[in-house]
N, C-alpha and C positions, 0 to 999 in steps of 0.2 A: 756247135750252135748252143749257146747258153740261153736258158730261159730267163726272160726279163720279168714276165708276169705269168702267173698261173691262176686258174679258176677251176674249181672242182665242185660240181653240183649234181643234184638229182632232179630229173625232169618231173615236176609235180603238176597237178591240175592248176594250182595257183600261178605258177610260172607260165604255163601254157596259156592260161586265160589272159595274163597281162600281155603276152605277145600278140594274141589275137584281138585283144581290146584295141591295141594300136592299129592292127591290120584292118579291122572292120569299122573303126569309129574315128580314128585320129589322123589318118593320112590326109594331107591337104585337099586332094581332089574329092575325097569322100565328104569332108566337112562342107565344101562348096555345094556338092550334090545334095547333102542333107538340108542345107539352108534353102536351096531352091525348091526342094520337095516340101519343106515347111511353108514357104511362101505360097506355093501352089495350093496347099491345103487351106491356108488362111484366106486366100483369094476366093476359092470356091465356096467356102462357108459364108463369107461376106456377101458374095453374089446371091447365094441362096436366101439369106436373110433379107436382102434388099429387094430382089426381083422374084423370089419364090420359084425359081427354075429347078425342077427336080433333077435335071441334068447335072447341075452344079453339086447337088448333094451326092449323086452317084460318083462324080469325078473326085470328090473329096475323100472317098474311100481309098484311093490309090496310095496316098502318102502314108497313112497308118499301116497299110499292108506292106509297103516298102520297108518301113522301120521294123515291123515285126519280122520280116524276112531277114533283115540284117541281124537282129538278135538271135533268131533261130540258127542262122549260119555260123555265127560267132560261137554259140554254145555247142553246136554239133561239131565244129572243127576242133575245138579244144578237147572235147570228150573223145573224138576219133583218134587224135594223136596219142592220148594216154592209153586208150584201148589197144592201139597198134603196138605201142612200146611194151605194154604188159604182156601181149601175146608173144612178142619177140623174146622177151626176158622171162618167160615162164611164170608170169604172175608177179614179177618184181618191177620196180621202177627202173628206168634207164639212168645210168650215171654217165656224166660227160666230164672230161677233163680238157680244158683249153690251155694251151701253152703258147705264149707269145714270145718269139725271138726277135732279133733285130731284122730278120729277113721275111718272116712269115708268121701266120697263125696256124697252129696245129690243133685239130679237133679229134679227140680220142674217145670213142664210145665204149661202153661196157660190153658191147657185142664184139669188140676187137677191131672194128673198122677205124681207120685213120684217114683223115682228109687234111690237106694242107692248102692254104690260100696265101699267096704273096700279097703284100699290102697294095701293090698297084692294081690288083684285081678287086679290091674292096671299093665299091662305088658309093656306098652310103653308110653313115654311122648315125644311129638314132639312140637317144637316151629317153627312157621312160622313167617312171618313179623308181623302179627297182631293177631295171635291166639296161644293159648296153647291147644294142643289136648291130651287127655288122652284116651288110647285104653285099654279096659278091656280084661279079659280072654275070654269073649264071643264075642270079637271083636266089642263091642259097642264103639262109639266115643263120648266122652264128650268134647264139645268145650267151651273154655273160651276166649272171645275176650279180648285182653290186655287192651283196653281202657274202659272196662265195669266193672272194679272192684269197688265195693261200700264199701268194707272193705278190707284193705290190698292193696298191690301193686303186679304187675306181678313178679317183682324181688324177693319180699319176698315169694311169693307163690312157685316160682321155687326153692328157697333155702329150703323151707319147704318140698317140694317133695323129694329133695335130702337127707334131714335129714331122711326121711322115707325109704331111701334105693332105691329110684327110679332113674334110669338113664335117663337123659334129653338129647335129641338130637336135 
């Protein structure tokens, strides 16, 4: 099995935050949910201004609390991942090497663990500003920072994934 693409990177807080930024703020159903909560907030503020119902003012507190909760969970998740990795790696950052062959993606961690996922088990491919995210059937996320390809380019890799029948969003 010859490698077609290779990606070698260190999991940093910046990379982790970009992953969780997508996860907590940019997934389509969350965008819809955020819009609905925003409209809920505006509606109750307008009703309070027009009818002076204190109930509406109290109800308008829920939307900002929801948004604060999203930001809190986003920051906590990113910091927790880094903290766990640092504990596993005795104070060092985790290194990951991704090898893409014609048959599968192989994820090799600096802990020595190796996982493999064939392309037919990849259910979603997402591009962010700096990452390519592969989500497997088991909902595992394989991250490939675009600036960390040591063999091939991000554009060639995306074209390769499309050839494999995967939809890239």
